[in-house]
DSSP file (Angstrom, degrees, kcal/mol; ACC not computed):
  #  RESIDUE AA STRUCTURE BP1 BP2  ACC     N-H-->O    O-->H-N    N-H-->O    O-->H-N    TCO  KAPPA ALPHA  PHI   PSI    X-CA   Y-CA   Z-CA
    1    1 A N              0   0    0      0, 0.0     2,-0.5     0, 0.0     0, 0.0   0.000 360.0 360.0 360.0 144.9    0.0    0.0    0.0
    2    2 A R        -     0   0    0     31,-0.0     2,-0.4     2,-0.0    31,-0.1  -0.884 360.0-152.8 -95.0 128.7    1.0    3.6   -0.6
    3    3 A V        -     0   0    0     -2,-0.5    31,-2.4    28,-0.2     2,-0.4  -0.863  15.7-172.7-112.2 136.2    0.3    5.6    2.5
    4    4 A T  E     -a   34   0A   0     -2,-0.4     2,-0.5    29,-0.2    31,-0.2  -0.997  10.1-156.0-124.7 129.1   -0.4    9.3    2.9
    5    5 A V  E     -a   35   0A   0     29,-3.1    31,-2.8    -2,-0.4     2,-0.5  -0.912   5.6-165.3-106.8 127.1   -0.6   10.9    6.3
    6    6 A I  E     -a   36   0A   0     -2,-0.5     2,-0.4    29,-0.2    31,-0.2  -0.959   7.6-175.4-114.0 124.1   -2.7   14.1    6.6
    7    7 A E        -     0   0    0     29,-3.1    32,-2.2    -2,-0.5    31,-0.5  -0.976  21.8-156.8-124.1 128.6   -2.2   16.2    9.7
    8    8 A M  S    S+     0   0    0     -2,-0.4    46,-0.1    30,-0.3    -1,-0.1   0.842  76.4  78.0 -71.8 -33.0   -4.2   19.3   10.6
    9    9 A A  S    S-     0   0    0      2,-0.2    29,-2.9    29,-0.1    30,-0.3  -0.217  95.7-109.7 -70.6 167.3   -1.4   20.6   12.9
   10   10 A G  S    S+     0   0    0     27,-0.2     2,-0.3    28,-0.1    27,-0.1   0.521 100.0  34.4 -76.9  -5.6    1.7   22.2   11.5
   11   11 A E  S    S-     0   0    0     25,-0.1     2,-0.3    26,-0.0    -2,-0.2  -0.956  92.6 -94.4-143.6 160.4    3.8   19.3   12.6
   12   12 A L  S    S-     0   0    0     -2,-0.3     4,-0.2     1,-0.2     9,-0.1  -0.577 102.4  -0.6 -77.4 139.5    3.5   15.5   12.8
   13   13 A A  S >  S-     0   0    0     -2,-0.3     3,-1.9     1,-0.1    -1,-0.2   0.909  85.1-153.5  51.2  54.7    2.5   14.1   16.2
   14   14 A P  T 3  S+     0   0    0      0, 0.0    -1,-0.1     0, 0.0     3,-0.1  -0.297  75.7  19.6 -60.4 139.4    2.4   17.5   18.0
   15   15 A G  T 3  S+     0   0    0      1,-0.3     2,-0.3     0, 0.0    -2,-0.1   0.399  94.4 127.1  84.1  -3.9    3.0   17.3   21.7
   16   16 A T  S <  S-     0   0    0     -3,-1.9    -1,-0.3    -4,-0.2     5,-0.1  -0.656  76.2 -92.0 -88.2 143.7    4.7   13.9   21.4
   17   17 A W    >>  -     0   0    0     -2,-0.3     4,-1.7     1,-0.2     3,-1.2  -0.326  36.7-130.7 -54.4 125.8    8.2   13.4   22.9
   18   18 A F  H 3> S+     0   0    0      1,-0.3     4,-2.8     2,-0.2     5,-0.2   0.784 103.7  58.2 -56.9 -32.9   10.6   14.2   20.0
   19   19 A Q  H 3> S+     0   0    0      2,-0.2     4,-2.1     1,-0.2    -1,-0.3   0.861 105.8  49.8 -68.3 -33.6   12.6   11.1   20.5
   20   20 A L  H <> S+     0   0    0     -3,-1.2     4,-2.5     2,-0.2     5,-0.2   0.917 112.1  47.9 -67.2 -42.6    9.6    8.9   19.9
   21   21 A V  H  X S+     0   0    0     -4,-1.7     4,-2.9     1,-0.2     5,-0.2   0.938 112.2  49.0 -62.6 -46.8    8.7   10.9   16.8
   22   22 A D  H  X S+     0   0    0     -4,-2.8     4,-1.9     1,-0.2    -1,-0.2   0.904 111.9  49.7 -59.4 -42.3   12.3   10.6   15.5
   23   23 A D  H  X S+     0   0    0     -4,-2.1     4,-0.9     2,-0.2    -1,-0.2   0.935 114.9  42.3 -63.2 -48.2   12.3    6.8   16.2
   24   24 A E  H >X S+     0   0    0     -4,-2.5     4,-1.7     1,-0.2     3,-0.7   0.898 111.7  54.3 -68.1 -40.1    9.1    6.2   14.4
   25   25 A M  H 3X S+     0   0    0     -4,-2.9     4,-3.1     1,-0.3    -1,-0.2   0.874 102.6  57.8 -62.9 -35.7    9.9    8.5   11.5
   26   26 A S  H 3< S+     0   0    0     -4,-1.9    -1,-0.3    -5,-0.2    -2,-0.2   0.806 109.7  45.7 -64.4 -26.8   13.1    6.6   10.9
   27   27 A R  H << S+     0   0    0     -4,-0.9    -1,-0.2    -3,-0.7    -2,-0.2   0.802 118.4  41.4 -81.7 -31.0   11.0    3.4   10.5
   28   28 A I  H ><>S+     0   0    0     -4,-1.7     3,-1.3     2,-0.1     5,-0.5   0.893  95.5  85.0 -85.8 -43.6    8.5    5.0    8.2
   29   29 A E  T 3<5S+     0   0    0     -4,-3.1     5,-0.1     1,-0.2     0, 0.0  -0.245  84.0  40.6 -61.3 148.2   10.7    7.1    6.0
   30   30 A G  T 3 5S+     0   0    0      3,-0.2    -1,-0.2     0, 0.0    -2,-0.1   0.391  93.4  87.2  93.0  -3.7   12.1    5.3    3.0
   31   31 A H  T < 5S-     0   0    0     -3,-1.3   -28,-0.2     2,-0.1    -2,-0.1   0.220 108.4-102.0-110.5  12.3    8.9    3.4    2.3
   32   32 A G  T   5 +     0   0    0      1,-0.3     2,-0.2   -30,-0.1    -3,-0.1   0.587  64.4 159.7  82.6  10.0    7.3    6.1    0.1
   33   33 A T      < -     0   0    0     -5,-0.5     2,-0.4   -31,-0.1    -1,-0.3  -0.461  29.5-146.0 -67.3 134.8    5.0    7.5    2.8
   34   34 A K  E     -a    4   0A   0    -31,-2.4   -29,-3.1    -2,-0.2     2,-0.4  -0.833  10.1-158.6-102.5 142.5    3.8   11.0    2.0
   35   35 A F  E     -a    5   0A   0     -2,-0.4     2,-0.5   -31,-0.2   -29,-0.2  -0.978   9.9-176.1-124.2 132.3    3.1   13.5    4.7
   36   36 A F  E     -a    6   0A   0    -31,-2.8   -29,-3.1    -2,-0.4     3,-0.3  -0.981   9.2-172.9-126.2 118.3    1.0   16.6    4.5
   37   37 A T        +     0   0    0     -2,-0.5   -27,-0.2   -31,-0.2   -29,-0.2  -0.662  65.2  33.5-104.7 166.2    0.8   18.9    7.5
   38   38 A S  S    S+     0   0    0    -29,-2.9    16,-2.8   -31,-0.5    17,-0.4   0.848  88.1 129.9  58.2  37.3   -1.4   21.9    8.0
   39   39 A K  E     -B   53   0B   0    -32,-2.2     2,-0.5    -3,-0.3    14,-0.2  -0.986  46.5-153.5-125.4 129.7   -4.2   20.2    6.1
   40   40 A R  E     -B   52   0B   0     12,-3.1    12,-2.6    -2,-0.4     2,-0.4  -0.877  23.1-122.2-101.9 127.7   -7.8   19.9    7.3
   41   41 A L  E     +B   51   0B   0     -2,-0.5    10,-0.2    10,-0.2     3,-0.1  -0.555  37.6 168.1 -69.3 124.6   -9.9   16.9    6.0
   42   42 A M  E     +     0   0B   0      8,-3.0     2,-0.3    -2,-0.4     9,-0.2   0.763  58.0   0.6-107.0 -37.7  -12.9   18.4    4.3
   43   43 A K  E     -B   50   0B   0      7,-1.7     7,-2.8     2,-0.0     2,-0.5  -0.990  50.2-145.6-158.5 142.6  -14.5   15.5    2.4
   44   44 A I  E     +B   49   0B   0     -2,-0.3     5,-0.2     5,-0.2     2,-0.2  -0.963  27.6 179.2-110.6 122.8  -14.0   11.8    1.7
   45   45 A E        -     0   0    0      3,-3.1     3,-0.4    -2,-0.5    -2,-0.0  -0.595  45.1 -87.4-114.2 178.7  -15.1   10.7   -1.8
   46   46 A T  S    S+     0   0    0      1,-0.2     3,-0.1    -2,-0.2    -1,-0.0   0.864 121.7  10.5 -56.4 -42.3  -15.0    7.3   -3.5
   47   47 A D  S    S+     0   0    0      1,-0.1    17,-2.1    16,-0.0     2,-0.3   0.196 129.1  25.9-126.7  16.2  -11.5    7.6   -4.9
   48   48 A K  E     - C   0  63B   0     -3,-0.4    -3,-3.1    15,-0.3     2,-0.3  -0.990  60.6-127.6-165.6 165.4  -10.0   10.7   -3.1
   49   49 A V  E     -BC  44  62B   0     13,-2.5    13,-2.7    -2,-0.3     2,-0.5  -0.923  19.8-140.8-118.7 152.7  -10.0   12.9   -0.1
   50   50 A I  E     -BC  43  61B   0     -7,-2.8    -8,-3.0    -2,-0.3    -7,-1.7  -0.966  23.3-176.4-114.4 126.0  -10.3   16.7   -0.3
   51   51 A V  E     -BC  41  60B   0      9,-2.8     9,-2.5    -2,-0.5     2,-0.4  -0.845  16.6-141.9-120.7 156.6   -8.2   18.7    2.2
   52   52 A E  E     -BC  40  59B   0    -12,-2.6   -12,-3.1    -2,-0.3     2,-0.3  -0.971  22.4-120.9-119.3 132.3   -7.9   22.4    2.9
   53   53 A D  E  >  -B   39   0B   0      5,-2.8     4,-2.0    -2,-0.4   -14,-0.2  -0.568  19.2-143.1 -68.4 127.6   -4.7   24.1    3.8
   54   54 A T  T  4 S+     0   0    0    -16,-2.8    -1,-0.2    -2,-0.3   -15,-0.1   0.662  95.8  39.4 -71.4 -14.8   -5.1   25.6    7.2
   55   55 A R  T  4 S+     0   0    0    -17,-0.4    -1,-0.2     3,-0.1   -16,-0.1   0.856 129.1  24.1 -98.3 -46.9   -3.1   28.7    6.3
   56   56 A S  T  4 S-     0   0    0      2,-0.1    -2,-0.2     0, 0.0     3,-0.1   0.606  89.7-133.8 -96.6 -12.1   -4.1   29.5    2.7
   57   57 A C     <  +     0   0    0     -4,-2.0     2,-0.2     1,-0.2    -3,-0.1   0.609  53.2 152.3  65.1  13.3   -7.6   27.8    2.7
   58   58 A E        -     0   0    0     -5,-0.1    -5,-2.8    -6,-0.1     2,-0.3  -0.532  41.8-129.6 -73.6 138.2   -6.6   26.3   -0.6
   59   59 A L  E     -C   52   0B   0     -7,-0.2     2,-0.3    -2,-0.2    -7,-0.2  -0.640  24.8-173.7 -90.5 148.8   -8.3   23.0   -1.5
   60   60 A M  E     -C   51   0B   0     -9,-2.5    -9,-2.8    -2,-0.3     2,-0.4  -0.999  16.5-141.2-142.8 138.6   -6.3   20.0   -2.6
   61   61 A E  E     -C   50   0B   0     -2,-0.3   -11,-0.2   -11,-0.2   -13,-0.0  -0.871  15.4-170.5-101.4 133.2   -7.4   16.5   -3.8
   62   62 A I  E     -C   49   0B   0    -13,-2.7   -13,-2.5    -2,-0.4   -58,-0.0  -0.987  26.2-120.3-123.8 121.9   -5.4   13.5   -2.7
   63   63 A P  E     +C   48   0B   0      0, 0.0   -15,-0.3     0, 0.0     2,-0.3  -0.292  40.2 171.6 -59.3 142.0   -6.1   10.1   -4.4
   64   64 A A        -     0   0    0    -17,-2.1     3,-0.1     1,-0.1   -61,-0.0  -0.938  33.0-177.9-157.3 130.9   -7.3    7.4   -1.9
   65   65 A D  S    S+     0   0    0      1,-0.3     2,-0.3    -2,-0.3    -1,-0.1   0.764  86.6  18.0 -91.5 -33.6   -8.6    3.9   -2.1
   66   66 A H        -     0   0    0    -19,-0.1     2,-0.4     2,-0.0    -1,-0.3  -0.972  67.7-154.7-137.7 149.8   -9.0    3.5    1.7
   67   67 A V        -     0   0    0     -2,-0.3     2,-0.5    -3,-0.1    -3,-0.0  -0.995   3.0-167.3-130.1 129.4   -9.2    6.1    4.5
   68   68 A V        -     0   0    0     -2,-0.4     2,-0.5     2,-0.0    -2,-0.0  -0.975  16.7-148.2-113.4 122.6   -8.3    5.4    8.1
   69   69 A L        +     0   0    0     -2,-0.5     2,-0.4     2,-0.0    -2,-0.0  -0.777  20.0 176.3 -95.1 132.1   -9.4    8.2   10.5
   70   70 A S        +     0   0    0     -2,-0.5     2,-0.2     0, 0.0    -2,-0.0  -0.867  21.6 177.4-130.3  96.9   -7.4    9.0   13.6
   71   71 A L        -     0   0    0     -2,-0.4    -2,-0.0     1,-0.2     0, 0.0  -0.501  33.5 -82.8-102.7 166.7   -9.1   12.0   15.2
   72   72 A G        -     0   0    0     -2,-0.2     2,-0.3     1,-0.1    -1,-0.2  -0.070  46.4-121.7 -59.5 166.6   -8.5   13.9   18.3
   73   73 A V        -     0   0    0      3,-0.0    26,-0.2    27,-0.0    -1,-0.1  -0.819  18.4-164.4-116.1 154.2   -9.8   12.7   21.6
   74   74 A R        -     0   0    0     -2,-0.3    24,-0.1    24,-0.1    21,-0.0  -0.967  38.5 -91.0-129.9 149.1  -12.1   14.2   24.2
   75   75 A P        -     0   0    0      0, 0.0     2,-0.6     0, 0.0    21,-0.2  -0.340  30.3-155.4 -59.7 137.6  -12.6   13.1   27.8
   76   76 A V        +     0   0    0     19,-0.3     3,-0.1     1,-0.1     4,-0.1  -0.940  32.0 151.1-113.0 104.8  -15.4   10.5   28.2
   77   77 A N     >  +     0   0    0     -2,-0.6     4,-2.4     1,-0.1     5,-0.2  -0.097  18.5 127.4-132.1  36.7  -16.4   10.9   31.8
   78   78 A G  H  > S+     0   0    0      1,-0.2     4,-2.2     2,-0.2     5,-0.1   0.875  78.2  52.4 -61.3 -38.5  -20.1    9.9   31.9
   79   79 A L  H  > S+     0   0    0      2,-0.2     4,-1.7     1,-0.2    -1,-0.2   0.922 109.3  49.7 -64.9 -43.3  -19.4    7.4   34.8
   80   80 A Y  H  > S+     0   0    0      1,-0.2     4,-2.5     2,-0.2     3,-0.3   0.938 111.4  48.9 -58.2 -47.7  -17.7   10.1   36.8
   81   81 A A  H  < S+     0   0    0     -4,-2.4     4,-0.4     1,-0.2    -1,-0.2   0.874 111.7  49.7 -61.3 -37.8  -20.6   12.5   36.2
   82   82 A A  H  < S+     0   0    0     -4,-2.2    -1,-0.2    -5,-0.2    -2,-0.2   0.803 121.0  33.4 -71.9 -28.8  -23.1    9.8   37.2
   83   83 A L  H >X S+     0   0    0     -4,-1.7     3,-1.8    -3,-0.3     4,-1.4   0.691  92.1  86.4-101.7 -21.1  -21.3    8.9   40.5
   84   84 A K  T 3< S+     0   0    0     -4,-2.5     6,-0.2     1,-0.3    -1,-0.1   0.791  98.6  38.2 -58.6 -32.3  -19.7   12.1   41.7
   85   85 A D  T 34 S+     0   0    0     -4,-0.4    -1,-0.3     1,-0.1    -2,-0.1   0.466 114.7  55.7 -95.7  -1.3  -22.8   13.2   43.6
   86   86 A R  T <4 S+     0   0    0     -3,-1.8    -2,-0.2     1,-0.0    -1,-0.1   0.595 105.3  48.7-105.0 -15.0  -23.7    9.7   44.9
   87   87 A L  S  < S-     0   0    0     -4,-1.4     3,-0.2     1,-0.1    -1,-0.0  -0.895  82.1-119.0-126.7 155.4  -20.5    8.7   46.6
   88   88 A P  S    S+     0   0    0      0, 0.0     2,-0.4     0, 0.0    -1,-0.1   0.841 100.0  17.0 -65.3 -33.1  -18.4   10.6   49.1
   89   89 A Q        +     0   0    0      2,-0.0     2,-0.4    -3,-0.0    -4,-0.1  -0.891  65.4 161.2-146.5 113.9  -15.3   10.7   47.0
   90   90 A V        -     0   0    0     -2,-0.4     2,-0.4    -3,-0.2    -3,-0.0  -1.000  13.4-173.4-130.4 130.7  -15.1   10.1   43.2
   91   91 A V        -     0   0    0     -2,-0.4     2,-0.5     2,-0.0     6,-0.1  -0.988  17.5-141.3-128.8 132.6  -12.1   11.3   41.1
   92   92 A A        +     0   0    0     -2,-0.4     2,-0.3     4,-0.1   -15,-0.0  -0.789  29.4 176.0 -88.6 132.2  -11.7   11.3   37.4
   93   93 A V    >   +     0   0    0     -2,-0.5     3,-1.5     4,-0.1     4,-0.3  -0.831  41.9   6.6-129.5 168.8   -8.2   10.4   36.3
   94   94 A G  G >> S-     0   0    0     11,-0.3     4,-2.2    10,-0.3     3,-1.5  -0.235 128.5 -12.3  60.8-143.9   -6.5    9.8   32.9
   95   95 A D  G 34 S+     0   0    0      1,-0.3   -19,-0.3     2,-0.2    -1,-0.3   0.662 130.3  68.4 -67.9 -15.4   -8.4   10.5   29.8
   96   96 A A  G <4 S+     0   0    0     -3,-1.5    -1,-0.3   -21,-0.2    -2,-0.2   0.799 110.3  35.3 -70.1 -26.9  -11.6   10.7   31.8
   97   97 A A  T <4 S-     0   0    0     -3,-1.5     2,-0.3     1,-0.4    -2,-0.2   0.893 140.1 -23.9 -90.4 -49.6  -10.2   13.9   33.3
   98   98 A S  S  < S-     0   0    0     -4,-2.2    -1,-0.4   -24,-0.1    -2,-0.1  -0.949  70.8-100.0-161.9 144.8   -8.4   15.3   30.3
   99   99 A S        +     0   0    0     -2,-0.3     2,-0.3   -26,-0.2    -4,-0.1  -0.388  64.4 114.9 -69.6 145.8   -6.9   13.8   27.2
  100  100 A G        -     0   0    0     -2,-0.1     2,-0.1     0, 0.0    -5,-0.1  -0.875  60.2 -44.4-175.2-153.7   -3.2   13.2   27.3
  101  101 A T     >  -     0   0    0     -2,-0.3     4,-2.0     1,-0.1     5,-0.1  -0.445  52.3-104.5 -95.4 170.6   -0.5   10.6   27.2
  102  102 A I  H  > S+     0   0    0      1,-0.2     4,-2.6     2,-0.2     5,-0.2   0.861 123.8  56.6 -62.4 -34.4   -0.3    7.3   29.1
  103  103 A A  H  > S+     0   0    0      2,-0.2     4,-2.5     1,-0.2    -1,-0.2   0.911 105.5  50.3 -63.7 -41.1    2.3    9.0   31.4
  104  104 A D  H  > S+     0   0    0      2,-0.2     4,-2.4     1,-0.2   -10,-0.3   0.914 111.1  49.6 -60.9 -42.7   -0.3   11.8   32.2
  105  105 A A  H  X S+     0   0    0     -4,-2.0     4,-2.2     2,-0.2   -11,-0.3   0.924 111.8  47.1 -63.6 -45.1   -2.9    9.1   33.0
  106  106 A V  H  X S+     0   0    0     -4,-2.6     4,-2.7     1,-0.2    -1,-0.2   0.911 112.7  49.9 -64.3 -42.1   -0.5    7.2   35.3
  107  107 A H  H  X S+     0   0    0     -4,-2.5     4,-2.8     2,-0.2    -1,-0.2   0.912 110.6  48.9 -64.2 -42.3    0.6   10.4   37.1
  108  108 A S  H  X S+     0   0    0     -4,-2.4     4,-1.8     2,-0.2    -1,-0.2   0.890 113.4  47.2 -67.0 -36.9   -3.0   11.5   37.7
  109  109 A A  H  X S+     0   0    0     -4,-2.2     4,-2.6     2,-0.2    -2,-0.2   0.915 112.3  50.3 -67.6 -42.4   -3.9    8.1   39.0
  110  110 A W  H  X S+     0   0    0     -4,-2.7     4,-2.5     1,-0.2    -2,-0.2   0.935 110.1  49.7 -60.1 -47.6   -0.8    8.1   41.2
  111  111 A D  H  X S+     0   0    0     -4,-2.8     4,-0.7     1,-0.2    -1,-0.2   0.904 111.9  49.2 -59.1 -41.3   -1.6   11.5   42.6
  112  112 A C  H >< S+     0   0    0     -4,-1.8     3,-0.9    -5,-0.2     4,-0.4   0.931 111.8  47.2 -63.7 -46.9   -5.2   10.4   43.4
  113  113 A V  H >< S+     0   0    0     -4,-2.6     3,-1.4     1,-0.2    -2,-0.2   0.874 106.9  57.5 -64.8 -37.9   -4.1    7.2   45.2
  114  114 A M  H 3< S+     0   0    0     -4,-2.5    -1,-0.2     1,-0.3    -2,-0.2   0.676 102.8  55.9 -69.4 -16.3   -1.5    9.1   47.2
  115  115 A K  T << S+     0   0    0     -3,-0.9     2,-0.3    -4,-0.7    -1,-0.3   0.508  80.9 108.7 -92.3  -5.7   -4.2   11.4   48.6
  116  116 A I    <         0   0    0     -3,-1.4    -3,-0.0    -4,-0.4    -4,-0.0  -0.556 360.0 360.0 -74.2 132.2   -6.4    8.5   49.9
  117  117 A H              0   0    0     -2,-0.3    -1,-0.1     0, 0.0    -3,-0.0   0.415 360.0 360.0 -99.2 360.0   -6.3    8.4   53.7
C-alpha cells in the first residue's frame, strides 16, 4: 500500500516526545509514505479525499482507495458524572479527566491514590 498521512497541525505528532517521533519516522521514511501537515480533512469521496490548507484555505485533492481516521480525543467521563454526587469521593483520572499521554494518566492516578487516607 502507498500511505499518505494528513495532519491538521503544523507538525507531525504534536505534543509527542521528540525522540519517539524521531524513532518512528526513521522506520516510516524510505517506504514512500507521503506527509501533509497543516491540512484539514474536508471530504471523503469514492477515490479521493479533499483537504484544505489551514493557512491559505486552498483546497487539494489526494487520491485514496481507503481512508483510516485517527481523530483527536475528548474526555469520556459519563461514569464520573453519574457517580460524583452519589458517593463521598469520586475522582476522574487519565483520559476521563483530560486527554493526554499514558504518562499523564499514570501520574494523575498516582496523585489520586497518594491522597487517599
